[in-house]
N, C-alpha and C positions, 0 to 999 in steps of 0.2 A: 921399767925396771919395778916389777909388784912389790919391794919392800917398802918403794919411795912409791906404789900407784901412779910412776908416770911415764908418761910415753916420749918418747926421741926420736924425729926423723930429719934427717940430712939432708936435704930439698938441693935443685940449682931451680930458679923461680923466675923465666920467661915473663918480661913487663914490655906494652905497650903504651903509650899514650902519646896524643896529641901535645904540641906546647906553640903556641902561636908566637912566644916571642925566638923563636930556635928558626923563623926562616929566612928565606935570602933565595938570589938570583943565580945560579952558578954563573950565566954570566956574567957575573960582578966581583965574582972571584974565583978566576980562571977556567969554569966549567968544575968547581970541585964544587958538586950534589952533596957528600960524604963523608962526617968528618968524627974523630973518637974524644970520647972527655970522657972525665971519673965524674961520678955521682956527685962529689961533692963541690964540681964546679957550676949543676943544674939544679932546676927544683927536680924535686923528686916523693911520690908518696911518701905520707908516715906512716905506711902499711905496722903492720907490729900484731903480736899472736894476744890472743882477747885471754880466754886461761892460760895462762904463761903458770907451772908450778913457781916459781922462781918470780913474786911483785918485790923485793926490794930496790932492783932498778929496771926501767921500760928499756928494751933496749927492740930497735926497731930495724927493720930489714935493711935500709940502705946505712945504717949506722959504720956499718964498714967501708973505702972507698971501692966501689968497682967499676972498671968503665963501659962504657954505652956508649953505644953507636947512634948518631943525631944525621937522620937526613934534612938537604934543604924544604922541605915541605912541612917543614918540624914534629918529623916522626919518630917518638925516642924510643930506641928496644935496646932496653937493660936485664943482662941473668944472672946477679946480687947469688951466693951462695949462704943457705942458709940453716942453722941452727936450733932447730924446735925442738922442746923442753917441754910437753904438756900436764895439768892434770892426767890421770884415769883410771878410774875404781876399777882392779880387778875383780873379775868374778869371779872365786874358783870350786865352786863349785861343782863340779867333772874335772877337774883338778884330777890326774892330768890330760885328758881330752877335753878339757875347755878351748873355746873359741873368745875372745876378746875383742871389744866394737870401742874405738877408741874415736874419739873428736881433734881437730883440729882449726880451730876461729880465728879468723883473721879478717882485721880488718881497719879504719882509720880510726887513727890513735883522739886527735881534735877536732878532722872537721866532718863536715853532714855529707849524709848522700848530694843532694842538691847542688857538694863543692865538687867532691869527688866521688863518681861510682866507677866500680867494678863488677866488669866480667868475666865470666871464665873465654878461653878461646875453644874450639872443638876438640883438640884433645890434651885435657887438664892437668891430667893425670898419667906420667907414662911409672911403669916399674919394673921395664926392663933391664934384666943382668943387674939384679939388685941384690946384693947378700943381705941376708935375714936373721943367717943364723941360727939358736934356739925357734923362733917365730916364722910363718907361711904368711907372704900378706893373697889373701881369696880374693880384695876386694876393696877396689877408694870407691866413696861414692861421695861426690861432688853438687856442691847447695845452693842457691845464691841466698840468702835470708832479707829479707827483704829495713829489716829493722822499724819497725811503727813501734814505739811509746806515746802511753799514755801522756806523758810526760813533755813529750814535744811534740805534737800534733804537727804541726807546722814543718817537722826537720824529718828529714831520713836517717838512721845510721848503717847500710847496709853494714855485710860481715861475708865471707868468705865460709862455707863451713864442707870440708874433708872428715869424712866420715872411713876410717880404717878397719877392715874386717879382721882380725888375724885368728890363725890356727899354731899349734904350740906343735908342736914336734916329739912326740913322745917317746923318743927310743930310751936316751938316758935315763927319764923321768919312770922306767917303765924298770929299768935292771936295778935303780938304787928303792925301788918305792912299791911296785906291784906285786914283782915275784916274793919279796919280802911276805906282804902281808898274804900271797896264797901258801907260803913254805908256812906260815903262821895257823893257817887255815884248818891246814892239817894234820898240824902237831896238834891242835884241839880238840879235832875230831878224835884223831888217832888217840888222846887217852883213854874216850868210852870202849875201847880192847880190851881193857884191864878189870882185873877182877879192884874192888875198893881194900881187899887186904895183901896187896900184891905192891910193894915195894918199886917197881917198875912205875908205878901210876904217879904212885905222889912223888919222886923224881921227877919224871916227865913233866908234871905241872908247876914244879919248880921253876926249870927250865923252861916251859913255856910262860910264863908271869916274865921273866928275867926276857926270850927275847921280847915281849909286847915292850919293856920300858925301852929298850934300847933302839922300838921302831917310833915309838914318839917320841923319844930325841934325837932320831934322826928327818923326822916329818920338822918340828920344828924352825930348824937346817934350813927347810927349803920350798915347807911354806910358810907367809907373810901371819901374821895374827890379824892382818889388817881388811876388810875387805868387803863386798856383798852381800855375800851366803858363806853360812860355813862350810869346808869344801867336803862329801860323802867318803873320803877317804877318813876323818880326820872321824869322822861320825861310827864309823867303821869299826877305829883304831879303839876308839872310847867304848860301844858295845862290847866288842870282843874283848879289854882286859878285864869288863867286869863277869864276861860269861868267867870268863878263866877264875876269876876270883871267887865264883859261886861253885867252880869244881874241885878247887883245892881245900873251902870250907867242907862245904859236901861232903867232900874223901877224910878231911880228916875227923870227919862226925862220921861216920859211919865205919871207921876204925877203929871209932872208941865205941860205940856201939857193940862192935864186933865182939872186943877185949871184957866184956860187963857179965858174969855169968848169968847164967836162965834163972836161975832163983832171984835175983835180984832187982826183972823186971814185970814178975809176977805182978805186982799193984798195976800197971799198965789194962791190963782184964778189968780189973776192978772196979778204976775208973773210964772202962768203954759200958760195962753194964750198968754204974750209975749210970749214966750218961740215957744211955736203950733207958731204963725204966723212969725218967724228968718227962716230964710236958714237952718241955723242947726238944728231948734226944726224939721224942715218938713222932710231935708234927714235923721232924725236920727233918726223920729216919725213919718211916712207915713204908713198911715191905711186911709180905707176909708170916715171916718167921721170926721178926720184930722180940715176939715172946722166947720162940726155943729162944735166939742168941742169948738174951739176958742168962739162958738157964743153963747152958753151954759155957758162956763168962766165967760162971760162976760154981763152975763145974758138978752140978746138980746135974748127973746121966740121966738119972732116971726121973724128975721132969719134963727134965728135954724128951721122951722118950713117951713120955705120958702128952701130954702138947703136940705130937710128930700125933699120936694114934685119934687125937680127940679130932684133932685136922683132916684126919684121913677120913671120920665119921661123919664130920658136916660135907663133907666131900658128898660122897654115898649119899 
C-alpha cells in the first residue's frame, strides 16, 4: 500500500524444531509414533515481525492456534498461517515503471540466539501460483542476520530477513497517466503552430492550462505525497505547467504589442541609441558598425552614409 507505506504479505510458514520434553518410546504406547496437538498445548518459539507497521500490539506467529505434528523423536512440525504488515517506504522516482524493495524482519521477541537459533531450510521461500495483482514478484532474497549488538556483547539476537523485489504492472497507469501526459505534450507544442495574433492560439493555451490542472488533480489521487524521491512524472507536470503559463503570458504580451500603433514605440529606438552611445553599451555591444547603428537609430541617414564612407576609406 503506497499511501500507507506498507507491504502486506500472507504466508504459510513451515517450522520444525526438537523438543526433548516430547520424546517417548512407541513400544510403551501401542507403537504410536506420531500425534497431533495444537500449538497452544506445547512450547512454540515467540517469532514476531520486527518492522511491523502497527506496534500497538505485538502479535506473534503462534498467537492463533494451529495444528502441529509431534513425532516420538521430539521433532515438532507446525505450519502456521501468517499475515504480515511491514513498513516499506516507496521509491516512486520512476513511477509507474518503478521497482520496489520491501523487507520483512522476523525474530524472537524475548529469547536470545543462545536460547533460540533460527535457520533457513533448503528452499525457504516459494512463490508459485501466488496472485499478486498490481505487482509482480521478481525475487525474494533471504538472509540470516546474526544480531551482534554492542549493548549485549555476550548475547546474540538473530533475525531472518526476507527481501522482496517487486515490479509494478503499468498497464492501468499508462492509460490514466502516461497517455494523458503525451496528449498534453502534443497540445503544448502545437500551440507554436499558430501566430500570436490568431485567437485559436489563445483558446488552445487556455484549454491546455485546464488540462494541466486536471492532470495534476489526477496525479494527486494516483501518487502518494510520501516517498523517498519525487516522481519524475510529477516534475514533468510542474515544468509543463510552467511552460504553458509562459506561453500564455508571452501570447498576451505579443497580442498587446501588435495592437499598439507604430508611432507609439519610437521611444524604443531612442533608448537603444542612448544605450549604444554610453560607455556601458559600448563595452557590452562592441561591433564595427556600432557608431553607424547609433546614427540609424536616431534617423540620421547622412551621418550614417559619412561613417560608412570613412570606414571604407580606412579599409583601403
